[in-house]
ZAGUKE-419007 format. One line per field, with one value per residue: residue number from 0; residue in one letter; chain; x, y, z of N, C-alpha, C, CB in turn. Coordinates in steps of 0.02 Angstrom, whole numbers. Glycine has a CB too. Layout:
i: c(NUM  ...)
aa: c(A  ...)
ch: c(A  ...)
n.c1: c(X  ...)
n.c2: c(Y  ...)
n.c3: c(Z  ...)
ca.c1: c(X  ...)
ca.c2: c(Y  ...)
ca.c3: c(Z  ...)
c.c1: c(X  ...)
c.c2: c(Y  ...)
c.c3: c(Z  ...)
cb.c1: c(X  ...)
cb.c2: c(Y  ...)
cb.c3: c(Z  ...)
//
This chain:
i: c(0  1  2  3  4  5  6  7  8  9  10  11  12  13  14  15  16  17  18  19  20  21  22  23  24  25  26  27  28  29  30  31  32  33  34  35  36  37  38  39  40  41  42  43  44  45  46  47  48  49  50  51  52  53  54  55  56  57  58  59  60  61  62  63  64  65  66  67  68  69  70  71  72  73  74  75  76  77  78  79  80  81  82  83  84  85  86  87  88  89  90  91  92  93  94  95  96  97  98  99  100  101  102  103  104  105  106  107  108  109  110  111  112  113  114  115  116  117  118  119  120  121  122  123  124  125  126  127  128  129  130  131  132  133  134  135  136  137  138  139  140  141  142  143  144  145  146  147  148  149  150  151  152  153  154  155  156  157  158  159  160  161  162  163  164  165  166  167)
aa: c(X  X  X  X  X  X  X  X  X  X  X  X  X  X  X  X  X  X  X  X  X  X  X  X  X  X  X  X  X  X  X  X  X  X  X  X  X  X  X  X  X  X  X  X  X  X  X  X  X  X  X  X  X  X  X  X  X  X  X  X  X  X  X  X  X  X  X  X  X  X  X  X  X  X  X  X  X  X  X  X  X  X  X  X  X  X  X  X  X  X  X  X  X  X  X  X  X  X  X  X  X  X  X  X  X  X  X  X  X  X  X  X  X  X  X  X  X  X  X  X  X  X  X  X  X  X  X  X  X  X  X  X  X  X  X  X  X  X  X  X  X  X  X  X  X  X  X  X  X  X  X  X  X  X  X  X  X  X  X  X  X  X  X  X  X  X  X  X)
ch: c(A  A  A  A  A  A  A  A  A  A  A  A  A  A  A  A  A  A  A  A  A  A  A  A  A  A  A  A  A  A  A  A  A  A  A  A  A  A  A  A  A  A  A  A  A  A  A  A  A  A  A  A  A  A  A  A  A  A  A  A  A  A  A  A  A  A  A  A  A  A  A  A  A  A  A  A  A  A  A  A  A  A  A  A  A  A  A  A  A  A  A  A  A  A  A  A  A  A  A  A  A  A  A  A  A  A  A  A  A  A  A  A  A  A  A  A  A  A  A  A  A  A  A  A  A  A  A  A  A  A  A  A  A  A  A  A  A  A  A  A  A  A  A  A  A  A  A  A  A  A  A  A  A  A  A  A  A  A  A  A  A  A  A  A  A  A  A  A)
n.c1: c(240  394  491  606  608  502  576  667  612  565  682  726  616  653  769  726  638  756  811  723  691  824  818  715  777  879  790  726  827  873  787  785  873  1000  1000  857  792  819  763  612  590  619  532  424  452  441  301  241  298  225  113  112  123  20  17  110  83  10  126  185  194  313  326  451  501  402  389  489  489  368  426  538  480  407  499  563  572  605  685  813  845  885  974  975  1022  985  1045  1013  900  803  721  730  777  782  896  929  1034  1075  1139  1131  1082  971  926  1030  1122  1081  1112  1251  1295  1250  1350  1358  1430  1503  1469  1345  1265  1254  1183  1060  1038  1021  915  807  790  696  581  582  585  460  372  418  405  255  185  216  339  483  515  645  701  828  906  1071  1210  1305  1450  1525  1534  1456  1388  1232  1083  1085  1034  919  833  698  647  569  434  320  153  124  184  233  283  198)
n.c2: c(-3031  -2994  -2879  -2911  -3049  -3064  -3015  -3113  -3213  -3170  -3187  -3308  -3362  -3327  -3383  -3515  -3517  -3494  -3628  -3700  -3682  -3726  -3856  -3888  -3868  -3968  -4082  -4084  -4078  -4210  -4260  -4227  -4121  -3994  -3863  -3871  -3885  -3783  -3679  -3724  -3683  -3545  -3501  -3522  -3436  -3326  -3300  -3301  -3172  -3107  -3101  -3020  -2907  -2794  -2712  -2632  -2575  -2469  -2358  -2380  -2325  -2229  -2175  -2193  -2134  -2137  -2264  -2314  -2275  -2345  -2468  -2479  -2446  -2575  -2675  -2790  -2781  -2646  -2615  -2644  -2789  -2809  -2682  -2578  -2468  -2328  -2288  -2244  -2145  -2087  -2008  -2115  -2232  -2352  -2390  -2492  -2542  -2689  -2719  -2838  -2987  -3096  -3234  -3273  -3265  -3369  -3479  -3469  -3487  -3613  -3681  -3682  -3721  -3587  -3588  -3644  -3565  -3439  -3488  -3512  -3371  -3319  -3397  -3369  -3217  -3205  -3179  -3047  -3008  -3051  -2980  -2838  -2832  -2881  -2773  -2675  -2627  -2606  -2754  -2862  -2846  -2795  -2886  -2881  -2965  -2911  -2870  -2983  -3130  -3238  -3150  -3112  -3088  -2897  -2797  -2693  -2644  -2588  -2529  -2373  -2380  -2410  -2499  -2565  -2665  -2588  -2412  -2277)
n.c3: c(2823  2790  2709  2660  2652  2554  2441  2440  2396  2265  2187  2206  2142  2009  1995  1995  1882  1783  1804  1753  1615  1575  1622  1530  1399  1402  1410  1287  1202  1226  1150  1020  904  952  915  871  990  1063  966  996  1122  1114  1039  1101  1216  1141  1117  1232  1269  1178  1214  1320  1270  1251  1348  1314  1185  1182  1158  1045  871  904  1022  1099  1228  1317  1317  1378  1505  1557  1539  1620  1735  1747  1802  1899  2094  2088  2004  2025  2009  1894  1869  1776  1637  1550  1394  1293  1222  1106  966  886  938  1081  1196  1320  1443  1528  1688  1767  1764  1833  1781  1700  1814  1893  1809  1792  1941  1951  1885  1748  1599  1476  1357  1353  1423  1366  1250  1328  1356  1255  1203  1308  1279  1187  1233  1264  1126  1069  1148  1128  977  943  1021  932  893  773  689  700  822  945  1047  1117  1153  1312  1399  1334  1239  1315  1380  1465  1344  1353  1303  1269  1128  1075  909  840  732  591  634  515  385  289  285  248)
ca.c1: c(298  458  511  665  576  466  635  705  562  574  753  724  566  688  801  679  628  803  832  658  730  874  790  676  818  900  748  710  893  883  734  790  951  1016  963  783  768  833  722  568  579  628  456  363  452  421  226  242  315  179  48  126  130  -57  28  157  66  -1  174  204  271  371  342  503  509  333  403  551  465  336  466  581  424  384  554  556  626  611  738  866  862  923  1020  968  1050  978  1092  994  827  777  648  751  794  777  947  945  1101  1057  1203  1133  1017  959  927  1107  1160  1065  1152  1325  1297  1245  1427  1344  1474  1491  1429  1268  1228  1252  1117  1006  1025  985  852  773  792  650  502  576  577  389  348  402  378  186  193  209  395  515  538  719  702  890  949  1123  1244  1345  1494  1558  1486  1401  1356  1151  1074  1061  1035  852  817  649  652  511  431  248  120  106  242  267  267  170)
ca.c2: c(-3059  -2945  -2862  -2942  -3120  -3066  -3003  -3167  -3259  -3156  -3193  -3366  -3382  -3301  -3435  -3574  -3504  -3515  -3699  -3735  -3668  -3758  -3909  -3898  -3878  -4030  -4135  -4075  -4112  -4294  -4299  -4166  -4093  -3947  -3817  -3870  -3880  -3706  -3656  -3719  -3644  -3480  -3490  -3510  -3391  -3265  -3317  -3274  -3109  -3054  -3100  -2955  -2838  -2748  -2657  -2571  -2556  -2386  -2318  -2390  -2349  -2198  -2152  -2232  -2111  -2172  -2346  -2313  -2261  -2403  -2538  -2475  -2453  -2652  -2708  -2823  -2752  -2573  -2613  -2663  -2853  -2803  -2627  -2550  -2406  -2297  -2278  -2195  -2133  -2028  -2033  -2171  -2308  -2350  -2431  -2504  -2590  -2709  -2731  -2886  -3038  -3151  -3291  -3291  -3270  -3436  -3538  -3467  -3510  -3686  -3718  -3725  -3685  -3518  -3585  -3657  -3489  -3398  -3520  -3503  -3318  -3313  -3421  -3325  -3152  -3202  -3164  -2980  -2996  -3048  -2932  -2774  -2837  -2904  -2714  -2641  -2581  -2631  -2817  -2868  -2807  -2805  -2898  -2891  -2988  -2854  -2861  -3027  -3173  -3258  -3117  -3102  -3006  -2848  -2728  -2695  -2575  -2561  -2450  -2349  -2415  -2428  -2552  -2597  -2684  -2534  -2355  -2224)
ca.c3: c(2794  2780  2624  2639  2635  2484  2390  2426  2357  2204  2170  2210  2082  1941  1985  1984  1806  1740  1805  1722  1553  1564  1610  1473  1348  1411  1391  1214  1169  1223  1096  968  899  1007  883  859  1051  1079  920  1012  1182  1094  997  1159  1251  1099  1112  1299  1261  1127  1265  1369  1225  1265  1402  1275  1119  1178  1153  969  841  921  1086  1149  1311  1359  1323  1438  1566  1572  1528  1667  1799  1762  1810  1973  2136  2077  1919  2068  2005  1822  1855  1710  1627  1485  1363  1220  1224  1061  913  842  960  1155  1218  1392  1456  1596  1717  1789  1758  1878  1742  1693  1879  1918  1766  1838  2003  1946  1863  1681  1545  1457  1302  1380  1451  1291  1228  1372  1364  1172  1193  1368  1264  1143  1271  1244  1060  1061  1176  1075  905  952  1031  861  863  725  689  704  892  958  1104  1107  1231  1335  1337  1312  1200  1355  1434  1451  1313  1401  1270  1222  1083  1032  863  827  667  588  645  452  350  240  312  169)
c.c1: c(337  458  568  652  538  525  666  672  572  618  752  676  601  725  789  662  677  829  770  687  776  854  736  724  843  851  728  767  894  824  748  868  943  979  893  751  769  770  640  556  574  545  409  369  418  345  208  241  260  110  48  115  84  -16  84  140  45  63  208  173  329  370  388  522  459  344  443  541  419  375  502  539  405  434  548  602  646  674  819  893  894  981  1017  997  1031  1029  1080  922  811  717  672  757  795  843  938  988  1078  1135  1209  1073  1014  949  1017  1142  1155  1116  1209  1328  1285  1299  1402  1389  1451  1442  1353  1233  1222  1194  1046  984  986  928  800  764  732  578  511  571  491  350  353  382  305  167  182  285  430  535  613  740  781  909  1006  1174  1300  1386  1545  1506  1432  1383  1279  1145  1044  1039  954  836  774  661  589  525  343  227  123  174  269  240  249  178)
c.c2: c(-2991  -2932  -2883  -3017  -3117  -3052  -3068  -3213  -3240  -3190  -3271  -3394  -3364  -3361  -3498  -3568  -3525  -3585  -3727  -3723  -3707  -3833  -3932  -3912  -3942  -4086  -4121  -4079  -4179  -4310  -4276  -4153  -4022  -3876  -3807  -3870  -3805  -3671  -3653  -3686  -3570  -3460  -3485  -3443  -3325  -3267  -3280  -3196  -3066  -3060  -3039  -2896  -2787  -2688  -2610  -2552  -2489  -2341  -2337  -2343  -2306  -2168  -2189  -2199  -2147  -2239  -2356  -2322  -2314  -2440  -2538  -2469  -2526  -2691  -2733  -2788  -2664  -2550  -2652  -2759  -2857  -2742  -2602  -2466  -2380  -2267  -2215  -2199  -2079  -2050  -2094  -2230  -2287  -2409  -2429  -2564  -2632  -2737  -2800  -2919  -3103  -3223  -3316  -3299  -3345  -3492  -3519  -3510  -3595  -3715  -3732  -3694  -3633  -3533  -3599  -3605  -3464  -3424  -3509  -3415  -3297  -3333  -3372  -3269  -3159  -3182  -3091  -2969  -2994  -2996  -2859  -2793  -2839  -2816  -2678  -2606  -2625  -2706  -2811  -2842  -2835  -2814  -2918  -2921  -2927  -2878  -2902  -3080  -3219  -3234  -3125  -3055  -2955  -2774  -2744  -2632  -2593  -2508  -2441  -2364  -2395  -2491  -2578  -2624  -2617  -2454  -2294  -2157)
c.c3: c(2764  2717  2597  2616  2569  2427  2380  2398  2287  2183  2158  2139  2014  1944  1963  1917  1757  1742  1768  1648  1533  1574  1547  1396  1332  1388  1315  1184  1170  1166  1015  956  944  982  882  928  1080  1031  971  1078  1161  1052  1041  1198  1219  1114  1181  1305  1223  1168  1305  1319  1239  1301  1373  1213  1111  1146  1087  926  874  974  1123  1217  1346  1362  1387  1489  1591  1578  1596  1745  1816  1797  1884  2009  2112  2031  1963  2039  1940  1822  1791  1710  1560  1456  1314  1239  1169  1005  869  866  1043  1171  1295  1417  1532  1635  1763  1759  1798  1852  1731  1763  1900  1880  1787  1889  2003  1916  1792  1633  1497  1408  1310  1404  1423  1269  1268  1369  1296  1166  1237  1310  1212  1174  1266  1168  1041  1094  1142  1016  914  961  975  848  810  740  679  778  911  1036  1102  1165  1245  1383  1323  1280  1246  1391  1420  1403  1360  1384  1239  1193  1043  978  838  732  660  612  592  433  327  269  247  202)
cb.c1: c(278  529  519  716  524  402  693  734  482  584  808  699  491  734  820  614  623  852  846  571  759  927  766  628  863  915  684  676  957  866  644  751  980  1103  976  757  806  924  728  553  637  704  430  365  514  441  203  301  378  168  47  213  121  -133  53  228  19  -13  214  185  277  390  289  572  496  256  450  586  434  295  526  630  349  370  616  572  698  616  762  826  805  861  1085  885  1122  934  1108  1015  802  844  617  806  882  688  1020  884  1189  991  1220  1141  1009  904  883  1147  1129  983  1149  1339  1243  1189  1459  1264  1500  1555  1455  1262  1243  1315  1130  1032  1081  1015  850  825  866  651  484  633  622  364  375  461  403  170  247  139  452  569  504  757  629  922  929  1137  1291  1306  1522  1601  1532  1400  1379  1106  1021  1110  1111  788  873  605  707  497  460  227  65  72  227  236  331  68)
cb.c2: c(-3118  -2972  -2792  -2939  -3145  -3004  -2948  -3192  -3249  -3100  -3165  -3380  -3339  -3224  -3440  -3577  -3436  -3475  -3733  -3695  -3614  -3733  -3915  -3829  -3842  -4035  -4139  -4013  -4093  -4341  -4275  -4092  -4077  -3939  -3821  -3933  -3927  -3677  -3713  -3765  -3656  -3478  -3548  -3572  -3387  -3270  -3408  -3300  -3110  -3085  -3163  -2952  -2849  -2793  -2691  -2587  -2596  -2355  -2321  -2457  -2335  -2161  -2145  -2241  -2026  -2164  -2380  -2264  -2200  -2425  -2541  -2415  -2414  -2694  -2666  -2902  -2808  -2539  -2483  -2653  -2897  -2784  -2644  -2556  -2409  -2253  -2338  -2232  -2109  -1997  -1962  -2161  -2347  -2375  -2407  -2509  -2532  -2777  -2667  -2881  -3062  -3135  -3271  -3230  -3219  -3451  -3544  -3400  -3469  -3707  -3801  -3723  -3734  -3474  -3627  -3704  -3445  -3410  -3594  -3533  -3285  -3352  -3499  -3301  -3122  -3264  -3195  -2943  -3055  -3106  -2936  -2729  -2903  -2968  -2704  -2576  -2553  -2588  -2859  -2822  -2835  -2752  -2934  -2840  -3079  -2797  -2805  -3049  -3222  -3297  -3041  -3076  -3003  -2842  -2712  -2718  -2543  -2536  -2446  -2261  -2513  -2425  -2549  -2548  -2736  -2549  -2337  -2234)
cb.c3: c(2736  2799  2607  2696  2692  2479  2417  2474  2379  2191  2232  2282  2087  1936  2021  2030  1794  1747  1885  1740  1554  1603  1664  1470  1356  1478  1440  1194  1203  1311  1117  999  806  1018  833  814  1091  1051  847  1003  1233  1041  947  1221  1269  1011  1108  1332  1228  1030  1319  1406  1151  1329  1477  1263  1095  1260  1212  942  751  881  1121  1113  1329  1323  1255  1450  1565  1536  1455  1647  1780  1696  1792  1980  2123  2147  1872  2163  2015  1757  1867  1688  1636  1485  1335  1126  1299  1016  848  815  923  1187  1192  1424  1470  1589  1760  1852  1687  1913  1666  1651  1939  1903  1682  1874  2042  1913  1914  1652  1504  1430  1257  1434  1489  1233  1229  1452  1385  1115  1215  1451  1238  1108  1364  1271  1020  1081  1233  1058  863  1029  1056  861  922  712  637  642  957  929  1140  1083  1230  1362  1335  1363  1156  1378  1439  1513  1248  1445  1203  1260  1042  1071  794  864  670  524  668  395  290  146  362  133)
//
């Protein structure tokens, strides 16, 4: 199988994941209110992120340089799928801006309204919240939408912190 075929299959798998998220949200909305539906999917994605946390736990609470390298090394297609830009990496924060998101692109290609895309981006970002918080980085992980309200959460900012609730 050629590298190009594998790359196409990888991107198709991400698009499929995006469509599954949307279908789950629609199905849950038919049974629950919209906010509760988004909350439930977000909680499940948060748990999935937490399951992947051991990969990054060795870098918590303060080795953001190590986290940066491991996180960027793990991005699909050598990072090309998300086109990351490290905006900041110091003792306080790691800011990574993503110029692309295959999930968001799939939702836009499907013609979903901007508000629906924004909701799905907010829900999908929970996987990263679970990942970094369970790995031992500060609760309140930031996943900001950049540069407009319906843009995919493209800023990943795990902050250095103690693994315990209070630092002594």
